[in-house]
C-alpha positions as CSV (number, residue, x, y, z in Angstrom):
1,M,19.6,5.4,19.1
2,K,16.7,7.7,20.0
3,R,13.7,6.0,21.6
4,D,10.3,7.2,20.4
5,P,7.7,8.1,23.0
6,L,4.9,5.6,23.6
7,F,2.3,7.9,22.3
8,S,2.8,10.9,20.0
9,I,0.6,14.0,20.3
10,G,-1.3,12.9,17.2
11,D,-2.0,9.4,18.6
12,F,-3.1,10.9,21.9
13,A,-5.6,13.2,20.1
14,I,-7.0,10.3,18.0
15,W,-7.5,8.0,20.9
16,S,-9.0,10.8,23.0
17,A,-11.5,11.5,20.2
18,I,-12.4,7.8,19.9
19,L,-12.8,7.3,23.6
20,G,-14.7,10.5,24.0
21,G,-17.1,9.6,21.2
22,V,-17.7,6.1,22.7
23,I,-18.3,7.5,26.2
24,G,-20.5,10.3,24.8
25,Y,-22.6,7.9,22.8
26,Q,-23.0,5.6,25.8
27,L,-24.2,8.6,27.9
28,W,-26.5,9.7,25.1
29,A,-27.9,6.2,24.5
30,H,-28.7,5.7,28.2
31,A,-30.1,9.2,28.9
32,S,-33.8,9.5,29.4
33,E,-35.5,11.2,26.5
34,P,-37.1,14.1,28.4
35,A,-33.8,15.1,30.0
36,L,-32.0,15.0,26.6
37,T,-34.8,17.0,24.9
38,T,-34.7,19.6,27.7
39,A,-30.9,19.9,27.5
40,V,-31.1,20.4,23.7
41,S,-33.8,23.0,23.9
42,A,-32.0,24.8,26.7
43,I,-28.8,25.0,24.6
44,G,-30.9,26.2,21.6
45,Q,-32.4,29.0,23.7
46,M,-29.0,30.1,25.0
47,A,-27.6,30.1,21.5
48,G,-30.5,32.0,20.0
């Protein structure tokens, strides 16, 4: 009888995306507005 691994690669990717989204949202929600605006404008200038 072959034993399945605890997590498959797909499960790991899904949980990583969920946890990354939650952590990213928490950081974004608690960031100060000027710092967030400055980061977005700096990224926009680098891209353009």
